[in-house]
TORKOL-4160 file (C-alpha; in steps of 0.2 Angstrom, whole numbers, padded with zeros to 4 digits, m for minus):
129
<pt num="1" X="0000" Y="0000" Z="0001"/>
<pt num="2" X="0006" Y="0018" Z="0000"/>
<pt num="3" X="0011" Y="0026" Z="0015"/>
<pt num="4" X="0002" Y="0038" Z="0027"/>
<pt num="5" X="0013" Y="0049" Z="0025"/>
<pt num="6" X="0009" Y="0051" Z="0007"/>
<pt num="7" X="m0009" Y="0050" Z="0006"/>
<pt num="8" X="m0009" Y="0065" Z="0021"/>
<pt num="9" X="0002" Y="0074" Z="0006"/>
<pt num="10" X="m0010" Y="0070" Z="m0007"/>
<pt num="11" X="m0026" Y="0073" Z="0004"/>
<pt num="12" X="m0020" Y="0090" Z="0007"/>
<pt num="13" X="m0016" Y="0093" Z="m0012"/>
<pt num="14" X="m0035" Y="0087" Z="m0015"/>
<pt num="15" X="m0039" Y="0101" Z="m0002"/>
<pt num="16" X="m0031" Y="0115" Z="m0007"/>
<pt num="17" X="m0036" Y="0113" Z="m0025"/>
<pt num="18" X="m0056" Y="0110" Z="m0017"/>
<pt num="19" X="m0050" Y="0129" Z="m0006"/>
<pt num="20" X="m0044" Y="0138" Z="m0022"/>
<pt num="21" X="m0059" Y="0133" Z="m0034"/>
<pt num="22" X="m0072" Y="0136" Z="m0019"/>
<pt num="23" X="m0061" Y="0155" Z="m0019"/>
<pt num="24" X="m0068" Y="0155" Z="m0037"/>
<pt num="25" X="m0085" Y="0155" Z="m0037"/>
<pt num="26" X="m0087" Y="0137" Z="m0037"/>
<pt num="27" X="m0100" Y="0126" Z="m0033"/>
<pt num="28" X="m0097" Y="0110" Z="m0022"/>
<pt num="29" X="m0106" Y="0098" Z="m0034"/>
<pt num="30" X="m0095" Y="0107" Z="m0049"/>
<pt num="31" X="m0079" Y="0101" Z="m0038"/>
<pt num="32" X="m0089" Y="0085" Z="m0034"/>
<pt num="33" X="m0092" Y="0083" Z="m0052"/>
<pt num="34" X="m0079" Y="0087" Z="m0059"/>
<pt num="35" X="m0062" Y="0087" Z="m0049"/>
<pt num="36" X="m0064" Y="0072" Z="m0033"/>
<pt num="37" X="m0076" Y="0062" Z="m0043"/>
<pt num="38" X="m0064" Y="0060" Z="m0059"/>
<pt num="39" X="m0048" Y="0057" Z="m0047"/>
<pt num="40" X="m0058" Y="0042" Z="m0038"/>
<pt num="41" X="m0064" Y="0033" Z="m0051"/>
<pt num="42" X="m0049" Y="0023" Z="m0057"/>
<pt num="43" X="m0043" Y="0021" Z="m0038"/>
<pt num="44" X="m0062" Y="0010" Z="m0036"/>
<pt num="45" X="m0059" Y="0002" Z="m0054"/>
<pt num="46" X="m0044" Y="m0006" Z="m0046"/>
<pt num="47" X="m0051" Y="m0008" Z="m0029"/>
<pt num="48" X="m0066" Y="m0017" Z="m0038"/>
<pt num="49" X="m0057" Y="m0028" Z="m0049"/>
<pt num="50" X="m0041" Y="m0034" Z="m0034"/>
<pt num="51" X="m0055" Y="m0038" Z="m0021"/>
<pt num="52" X="m0065" Y="m0051" Z="m0037"/>
<pt num="53" X="m0050" Y="m0058" Z="m0038"/>
<pt num="54" X="m0047" Y="m0059" Z="m0021"/>
<pt num="55" X="m0064" Y="m0066" Z="m0017"/>
<pt num="56" X="m0061" Y="m0079" Z="m0032"/>
<pt num="57" X="m0047" Y="m0086" Z="m0023"/>
<pt num="58" X="m0056" Y="m0085" Z="m0006"/>
<pt num="59" X="m0069" Y="m0097" Z="m0012"/>
<pt num="60" X="m0057" Y="m0107" Z="m0023"/>
<pt num="61" X="m0045" Y="m0109" Z="m0006"/>
<pt num="62" X="m0065" Y="m0113" Z="0004"/>
<pt num="63" X="m0068" Y="m0128" Z="m0008"/>
<pt num="64" X="m0050" Y="m0133" Z="m0009"/>
<pt num="65" X="m0053" Y="m0137" Z="0008"/>
<pt num="66" X="m0071" Y="m0145" Z="0008"/>
<pt num="67" X="m0079" Y="m0129" Z="0015"/>
<pt num="68" X="m0083" Y="m0119" Z="0002"/>
<pt num="69" X="m0092" Y="m0126" Z="m0014"/>
<pt num="70" X="m0101" Y="m0142" Z="m0012"/>
<pt num="71" X="m0099" Y="m0156" Z="m0025"/>
<pt num="72" X="m0112" Y="m0158" Z="m0039"/>
<pt num="73" X="m0109" Y="m0139" Z="m0041"/>
<pt num="74" X="m0096" Y="m0136" Z="m0053"/>
<pt num="75" X="m0080" Y="m0126" Z="m0044"/>
<pt num="76" X="m0062" Y="m0126" Z="m0054"/>
<pt num="77" X="m0055" Y="m0130" Z="m0034"/>
<pt num="78" X="m0067" Y="m0145" Z="m0030"/>
<pt num="79" X="m0061" Y="m0153" Z="m0047"/>
<pt num="80" X="m0042" Y="m0150" Z="m0040"/>
<pt num="81" X="m0046" Y="m0156" Z="m0023"/>
<pt num="82" X="m0056" Y="m0170" Z="m0032"/>
<pt num="83" X="m0041" Y="m0175" Z="m0044"/>
<pt num="84" X="m0028" Y="m0173" Z="m0027"/>
<pt num="85" X="m0027" Y="m0192" Z="m0027"/>
<pt num="86" X="m0023" Y="m0195" Z="m0045"/>
<pt num="87" X="m0011" Y="m0179" Z="m0048"/>
<pt num="88" X="0003" Y="m0196" Z="m0052"/>
<pt num="89" X="m0006" Y="m0204" Z="m0066"/>
<pt num="90" X="m0014" Y="m0190" Z="m0073"/>
<pt num="91" X="m0007" Y="m0172" Z="m0067"/>
<pt num="92" X="m0017" Y="m0163" Z="m0082"/>
<pt num="93" X="m0033" Y="m0163" Z="m0069"/>
<pt num="94" X="m0025" Y="m0154" Z="m0056"/>
<pt num="95" X="m0015" Y="m0141" Z="m0068"/>
<pt num="96" X="m0028" Y="m0136" Z="m0082"/>
<pt num="97" X="m0041" Y="m0130" Z="m0067"/>
<pt num="98" X="m0026" Y="m0120" Z="m0058"/>
<pt num="99" X="m0020" Y="m0116" Z="m0075"/>
<pt num="100" X="m0039" Y="m0106" Z="m0077"/>
<pt num="101" X="m0039" Y="m0102" Z="m0059"/>
<pt num="102" X="m0023" Y="m0093" Z="m0061"/>
<pt num="103" X="m0026" Y="m0084" Z="m0078"/>
<pt num="104" X="m0045" Y="m0079" Z="m0073"/>
<pt num="105" X="m0037" Y="m0070" Z="m0058"/>
<pt num="106" X="m0021" Y="m0061" Z="m0070"/>
<pt num="107" X="m0036" Y="m0058" Z="m0082"/>
<pt num="108" X="m0045" Y="m0046" Z="m0068"/>
<pt num="109" X="m0031" Y="m0037" Z="m0064"/>
<pt num="110" X="m0025" Y="m0035" Z="m0083"/>
<pt num="111" X="m0041" Y="m0026" Z="m0085"/>
<pt num="112" X="m0041" Y="m0019" Z="m0069"/>
<pt num="113" X="m0025" Y="m0009" Z="m0075"/>
<pt num="114" X="m0031" Y="m0007" Z="m0093"/>
<pt num="115" X="m0049" Y="0002" Z="m0086"/>
<pt num="116" X="m0036" Y="0014" Z="m0073"/>
<pt num="117" X="m0025" Y="0017" Z="m0091"/>
<pt num="118" X="m0039" Y="0024" Z="m0099"/>
<pt num="119" X="m0049" Y="0034" Z="m0088"/>
<pt num="120" X="m0036" Y="0041" Z="m0078"/>
<pt num="121" X="m0037" Y="0058" Z="m0077"/>
<pt num="122" X="m0021" Y="0062" Z="m0071"/>
<pt num="123" X="m0009" Y="0055" Z="m0087"/>
<pt num="124" X="m0021" Y="0062" Z="m0098"/>
<pt num="125" X="m0017" Y="0079" Z="m0089"/>
<pt num="126" X="0003" Y="0073" Z="m0093"/>
<pt num="127" X="m0002" Y="0068" Z="m0110"/>
<pt num="128" X="m0009" Y="0086" Z="m0115"/>
<pt num="129" X="0008" Y="0096" Z="m0109"/>
């Protein structure tokens, strides 16, 4: 994560910018919609995709331990758990569902990064200079 000093420094900059906009006569709604929400949107996207990935991994872990989704419901971690006994004769029964979980998590992270890059207001400001 970001150290607390960087967060407080960033919040100070936002507060100074907000006060400057108010002194120029901007309304609160205008400040929220044009300045604060666009800067928060990219962080929310990254947080959302990261948390969805964590949830998928948590569900997979619990299902592997027998505490999550119960068979006969299809689940990659249940497939891995069922194939534990046959891993020497048929390693693909473990590798393919494990690879699918890995690729899903990778895709979620790459999606979050791509969306952040697409909607990042700060990087657009730098490119326009």
